[in-house]
C-alpha positions as a printed NumPy array, in Angstrom:
array([[ -8.605,   4.141, -48.831],
       [-11.29 ,   2.726, -50.618],
       [-14.655,   2.522, -49.02 ],
       [-15.443,  -0.855, -49.831],
       [-12.33 ,  -1.953, -47.642],
       [-12.135,   0.427, -44.691],
       [-10.187,  -1.764, -42.422],
       [ -8.701,  -5.473, -42.845],
       [ -6.013,  -7.564, -42.12 ],
       [ -4.274,  -9.957, -44.717],
       [ -2.829, -13.027, -43.155],
       [ -0.408, -15.181, -45.417],
       [  1.264, -18.573, -44.776],
       [  5.092, -18.995, -44.669],
       [  6.094, -21.55 , -47.102],
       [  8.725, -24.654, -47.646],
       [  9.662, -24.862, -51.227],
       [ 11.31 , -27.676, -53.315],
       [ 10.335, -30.501, -50.93 ],
       [ 13.486, -32.31 , -51.903],
       [ 13.388, -32.914, -55.714],
       [ 10.926, -30.416, -56.762],
       [ 13.033, -27.749, -57.461],
       [ 11.098, -24.235, -58.195],
       [  7.891, -26.346, -58.652],
       [  6.458, -27.695, -55.418],
       [  5.904, -25.887, -52.312],
       [  4.071, -26.081, -48.796],
       [  2.368, -23.866, -46.98 ],
       [  2.867, -23.695, -43.232],
       [  1.177, -22.692, -40.295],
       [  3.553, -19.673, -39.673],
       [  2.299, -16.398, -40.541],
       [  2.587, -13.147, -41.933],
       [  0.153, -10.243, -41.7  ],
       [ -0.319,  -7.187, -43.44 ],
       [ -2.833,  -4.036, -43.686],
       [ -2.919,  -0.428, -44.733],
       [ -2.488,   2.269, -42.063],
       [ -5.612,   3.853, -41.357],
       [ -6.986,   6.73 , -38.969],
       [ -6.241,   4.145, -35.896],
       [ -2.508,   3.865, -36.801],
       [ -0.837,   0.627, -36.602],
       [ -1.728,  -2.349, -34.432],
       [  0.223,  -3.063, -31.477],
       [  3.408,  -5.052, -31.94 ],
       [  3.252,  -4.168, -35.931],
       [  5.63 ,  -1.979, -37.756],
       [  5.375,   0.316, -40.945],
       [  6.647,  -0.941, -44.011],
       [  9.025,   1.158, -45.974],
       [  9.904,   1.402, -49.697],
       [ 12.686,  -1.43 , -49.655],
       [  9.986,  -4.096, -48.194],
       [  9.06 ,  -6.778, -50.673],
       [  5.46 ,  -6.18 , -49.704],
       [  5.681,  -2.572, -50.483],
       [  6.503,  -2.923, -54.298],
       [  4.007,  -5.776, -54.679],
       [  1.264,  -3.478, -53.201],
       [  2.042,  -0.707, -55.931],
       [  2.696,  -3.084, -58.595],
       [ -1.046,  -4.359, -58.087],
       [ -2.552,  -0.527, -57.822],
       [ -2.426,  -0.199, -54.037],
       [ -2.118,   3.108, -52.473],
       [ -1.064,   4.395, -48.645],
       [  1.059,   3.202, -46.093],
       [  1.285,  -0.373, -44.966],
       [  1.97 ,  -1.887, -41.539],
       [  3.092,  -5.733, -41.127],
       [  3.662,  -8.412, -38.313],
       [  5.593, -11.57 , -38.851],
       [  6.348, -14.98 , -37.461],
       [  8.324, -15.799, -40.431],
       [ 12.052, -15.257, -40.084],
       [ 14.06 , -13.814, -42.879],
       [ 16.472, -15.515, -44.792],
       [ 15.847, -19.06 , -43.705],
       [ 14.233, -20.768, -46.345],
       [ 10.746, -20.154, -45.153],
       [  9.276, -17.975, -47.919],
       [  9.382, -14.457, -46.15 ],
       [  9.755, -12.454, -49.325],
       [  7.008, -14.697, -50.946],
       [  4.607, -14.415, -48.091],
       [  5.266, -10.664, -48.185],
       [  4.889,  -9.782, -51.647],
       [  1.243, -12.371, -51.641],
       [  0.528,  -9.965, -48.778],
       [  1.058,  -6.73 , -50.404],
       [ -0.451,  -7.629, -53.883],
       [ -3.649,  -9.105, -51.747],
       [ -3.862,  -5.685, -49.795],
       [ -3.809,  -3.753, -52.783],
       [ -6.675,  -6.016, -54.212],
       [ -8.658,  -5.785, -51.176],
       [ -8.18 ,  -1.864, -51.129],
       [ -9.567,  -1.676, -54.956],
       [-12.166,  -4.428, -54.981],
       [-13.418,  -4.98 , -51.378],
       [-12.82 ,  -7.827, -48.972],
       [-15.017, -10.533, -50.705],
       [-12.912, -14.245, -50.437],
       [-14.612, -15.244, -53.918],
       [-13.189, -12.06 , -55.53 ],
       [ -9.921, -12.959, -53.893],
       [-10.151, -16.689, -55.491],
       [-10.843, -15.35 , -58.869],
       [ -7.8  , -12.903, -58.651],
       [ -5.487, -15.668, -57.784],
       [ -4.231, -15.999, -61.143],
       [ -3.302, -12.481, -61.613],
       [ -1.515, -12.358, -58.173],
       [  0.53 , -15.302, -58.64 ],
       [  1.681, -13.651, -62.206],
       [  2.571, -10.528, -60.394],
       [  4.183, -12.144, -57.427],
       [  6.186, -14.762, -59.563],
       [  7.567, -11.948, -61.681],
       [  8.714, -10.225, -58.492],
       [ 10.198, -13.194, -56.933],
       [ 11.802, -14.948, -59.968],
       [ 10.258, -18.289, -59.214],
       [  6.462, -19.634, -58.328],
       [  6.878, -22.168, -55.519],
       [  6.773, -19.799, -52.465],
       [  4.329, -17.233, -53.561],
       [  2.121, -19.882, -55.123],
       [  1.983, -21.955, -51.78 ],
       [  1.272, -18.742, -49.751],
       [ -1.396, -17.701, -51.882],
       [ -3.257, -20.809, -52.272],
       [ -2.295, -22.989, -49.077],
       [ -1.708, -26.824, -48.806],
       [  1.119, -28.346, -51.192],
       [  0.913, -27.129, -54.572],
       [  2.346, -27.828, -57.944],
       [  3.159, -24.719, -59.838],
       [  4.668, -24.046, -63.52 ],
       [  3.853, -21.896, -66.7  ],
       [  1.598, -19.616, -64.553],
       [ -0.505, -22.174, -63.436],
       [ -0.953, -23.694, -59.715],
       [ -2.731, -27.001, -58.816],
       [ -3.269, -27.547, -54.928],
       [ -2.628, -31.232, -54.487],
       [ -5.264, -33.717, -52.834],
       [ -3.67 , -34.86 , -49.614],
       [ -3.79 , -38.279, -48.316],
       [ -2.047, -37.418, -45.189],
       [ -2.349, -34.806, -42.144],
       [  0.917, -34.763, -40.751],
       [  3.029, -32.537, -38.348],
       [  5.757, -30.602, -40.037],
       [  8.88 , -29.959, -37.914],
       [ 10.987, -27.167, -38.887],
       [ 14.763, -26.788, -37.65 ],
       [ 15.616, -23.22 , -37.881],
       [ 19.362, -22.111, -37.234],
       [ 20.574, -18.845, -36.276],
       [ 22.568, -18.239, -39.869],
       [ 20.807, -16.883, -42.7  ],
       [ 21.077, -17.822, -46.437],
       [ 20.89 , -15.572, -49.582],
       [ 18.537, -17.243, -52.035],
       [ 20.214, -15.429, -54.928],
       [ 23.7  , -16.271, -53.646],
       [ 22.941, -19.75 , -53.189],
       [ 21.458, -20.001, -56.755],
       [ 24.789, -18.874, -58.082],
       [ 26.193, -21.961, -56.674],
       [ 24.074, -24.162, -59.1  ],
       [ 25.138, -25.818, -61.978],
       [ 23.667, -24.341, -65.136],
       [ 23.616, -27.485, -66.733],
       [ 22.751, -30.919, -65.391],
       [ 23.51 , -34.453, -66.475],
       [ 20.587, -36.374, -68.196],
       [ 20.497, -39.148, -65.561],
       [ 20.309, -36.409, -62.841],
       [ 17.268, -34.651, -64.717],
       [ 15.561, -38.235, -64.906],
       [ 16.285, -38.977, -61.159],
       [ 14.397, -35.633, -60.222],
       [ 11.653, -35.965, -62.707],
       [ 10.937, -39.639, -61.509],
       [ 11.32 , -38.617, -57.662],
       [  8.687, -35.429, -58.154],
       [  6.462, -37.925, -59.742],
       [  6.867, -40.509, -56.888],
       [  6.512, -37.645, -54.226],
       [  3.397, -36.375, -55.818],
       [  1.838, -40.067, -56.008],
       [  2.907, -40.648, -52.287],
       [  1.248, -37.24 , -50.926],
       [ -1.832, -37.921, -52.708],
       [ -2.329, -41.66 , -51.974],
       [ -1.122, -41.398, -48.349],
       [  1.693, -44.017, -48.931],
       [  4.096, -42.441, -46.224],
       [  6.499, -45.395, -47.018],
       [  7.427, -43.834, -50.182],
       [  8.089, -40.436, -48.99 ],
       [ 11.962, -41.106, -47.515],
       [ 12.891, -42.233, -51.132],
       [ 10.435, -39.566, -53.035],
       [ 12.073, -36.519, -51.343],
       [ 15.536, -37.352, -52.702],
       [ 17.086, -35.004, -54.719],
       [ 20.167, -34.73 , -57.153],
       [ 19.843, -30.982, -58.487],
       [ 20.098, -28.505, -55.71 ],
       [ 20.534, -29.899, -51.868],
       [ 24.283, -31.245, -51.869],
       [ 25.522, -28.051, -53.238],
       [ 23.45 , -25.755, -50.462],
       [ 24.402, -28.37 , -47.869],
       [ 28.051, -27.675, -48.702],
       [ 27.148, -24.139, -47.98 ],
       [ 25.127, -24.841, -44.628],
       [ 26.925, -28.422, -43.29 ],
       [ 24.859, -28.129, -40.112],
       [ 21.942, -28.303, -41.981],
       [ 22.751, -31.635, -43.161],
       [ 23.298, -32.804, -39.702],
       [ 19.854, -31.554, -38.839],
       [ 18.344, -33.318, -41.954],
       [ 20.498, -36.556, -40.874],
       [ 19.214, -36.361, -37.482],
       [ 15.524, -36.159, -38.543],
       [ 15.927, -38.84 , -40.714],
       [ 17.436, -41.101, -37.697],
       [ 14.419, -40.32 , -35.773],
       [ 10.675, -40.809, -36.513],
       [ 10.454, -38.701, -39.544],
       [  8.718, -39.691, -42.651],
       [ 10.791, -37.69 , -44.672],
       [ 13.014, -34.588, -44.678],
       [ 14.603, -31.737, -46.747],
       [ 16.319, -28.44 , -47.   ],
       [ 13.548, -25.839, -46.912],
       [ 13.926, -23.773, -49.805],
       [ 17.619, -22.4  , -50.236],
       [ 17.981, -23.16 , -46.67 ],
       [ 19.468, -23.167, -43.973],
       [ 16.007, -24.402, -42.298],
       [ 15.302, -27.93 , -42.566],
       [ 11.683, -29.381, -42.581],
       [ 10.443, -32.966, -41.805],
       [  7.006, -34.525, -41.714],
       [  6.116, -37.049, -39.264],
       [  2.807, -38.639, -37.729],
       [  1.415, -36.038, -35.022],
       [  1.65 , -38.204, -32.064],
       [  5.722, -38.267, -33.071],
       [  6.203, -34.686, -33.506],
       [  7.857, -33.931, -30.066],
       [  9.818, -36.757, -30.199],
       [ 11.394, -36.071, -33.603],
       [ 11.699, -32.294, -32.52 ],
       [ 13.892, -33.314, -29.378],
       [ 16.134, -35.421, -31.531],
       [ 17.06 , -32.418, -33.559],
       [ 20.386, -30.513, -32.989],
       [ 20.106, -27.67 , -29.969],
       [ 21.716, -25.081, -32.024],
       [ 18.621, -24.056, -33.885],
       [ 15.163, -23.159, -33.016],
       [ 12.381, -26.354, -33.288],
       [  8.863, -25.377, -34.571],
       [  6.064, -27.992, -34.756],
       [  3.738, -26.786, -37.307],
       [  0.649, -27.996, -39.57 ],
       [  0.328, -27.627, -43.269],
       [ -1.973, -24.427, -43.893],
       [ -4.595, -25.299, -46.095],
       [ -6.3  , -21.984, -46.461],
       [ -3.343, -19.862, -48.19 ],
       [ -3.767, -15.813, -48.185],
       [ -7.04 , -14.962, -46.128],
       [ -8.634, -11.656, -45.57 ],
       [ -9.792, -10.868, -42.025]])
């Protein structure tokens, strides 16, 4: 291992993508974490696992010039629409960066554009990886990512069922072309959503998170997720959406209402009350 980074841990947040209308464009980092490091003389930390060659972190680590064996710990469930593969790939790419360049936070910020390009190529879309890398709520397109200045500080309540969803399979169900009216609808609602998030206009969020491009198709595959979203919107949620390709559902609300919102969600899923992670990938 490079002597400039003899022992380190990279911590990467989970993400919720799309936020309703922002298909493949908007993402939110969540306070649920993936940790990764290079196995050294002390072995792997308690509770960690070695990463094999099929793990998404392994490919990103090698692609960014890493060498050696990796370990990981994860709070992020796989196949639930919470950006596990994106967080893992960001973690692997950042671990290689630290191994070769040292643990400087400033150097990592400088390397973000390269890491985003690498992880986007591996993921096939930028929203999850960009949110996990940068933190906050982001808009990403054409290789660029911008973190929104937020006018809100909500609780984010997740409903996570036991069933899994394949992102690749769910994408095959989406139409390759969409009516102009639906495209205009989503452009307008993405614009409204960004304006509401930055201005703090929570009264606009329920309308702003409506979508015509992907959610209905995915709800047809996971109808229990639509029930969970309807329950959230019947409660104190400001808004709710299918997280990524599902089947998890995310909702935002006032922090004082988080437990009441959580209690009203269906009992056939795990509920987590989280915050928006504002740091992104960090070196510890």
